[in-house]
C-alpha positions in Angstrom: 176.6 130.2 -37.3 177.8 132.2 -40.3 175.3 134.3 -42.2 176.1 132.7 -45.5 175.9 129.1 -44.2 172.7 128.6 -46.2 174.7 129.3 -49.4 177.4 126.9 -48.3 174.8 124.3 -47.5 173.4 124.6 -51.0 176.7 124.1 -52.5 177.4 121.0 -50.5 173.9 119.7 -51.4 174.5 120.3 -55.1 178.0 118.7 -55.0 176.5 115.7 -53.2 173.8 115.3 -55.8 176.3 115.4 -58.6 178.4 112.8 -56.7 175.4 110.5 -56.3 174.7 110.7 -60.1 178.4 109.9 -60.7 178.3 107.0 -58.3 175.2 105.6 -60.0 176.9 106.0 -63.4 180.0 104.2 -62.2 178.0 101.3 -60.7 175.9 101.0 -64.0 179.2 100.7 -65.9 180.7 98.2 -63.5 183.3 100.7 -62.2 184.4 101.3 -58.6 182.4 103.9 -56.8 184.5 103.9 -53.6 185.6 107.5 -54.1 182.0 108.7 -54.6 180.8 106.7 -51.6 183.4 108.3 -49.3 182.4 111.8 -50.5 178.8 111.1 -49.9 179.5 109.7 -46.5 181.5 112.8 -45.6 178.9 115.3 -46.9 175.7 113.7 -45.4 176.5 114.6 -41.8 177.5 118.1 -42.8 174.2 118.5 -44.6 172.2 117.1 -41.6 174.0 119.4 -39.1 173.6 122.4 -41.4 169.9 121.8 -41.9 169.4 121.3 -38.1 171.2 124.6 -37.5 169.1 126.5 -40.1 165.9 125.0 -38.6 167.0 126.2 -35.1 167.8 129.7 -36.4 164.4 129.9 -38.2 162.6 128.7 -35.1 164.4 131.3 -33.0 163.6 134.0 -35.5 159.9 133.0 -35.5 159.9 133.2 -31.7 161.5 136.6 -31.8 159.0 137.7 -34.3 161.6 138.7 -36.9 160.2 136.5 -39.6 
């Protein structure tokens, strides 16, 4: 995995959070939130996979004694 994946993961998380807020605003105003829903659905698996990879890398580093 790329060394800057953690940074990319943070950007995806921030973007997803903003999209969740926008979706909630749309719903509160009776507007369609289809676009936001699709973005959230696309980003959630990427976040999950990225977190799993970071956890695996941290676990390996702990086993190697480099943390």
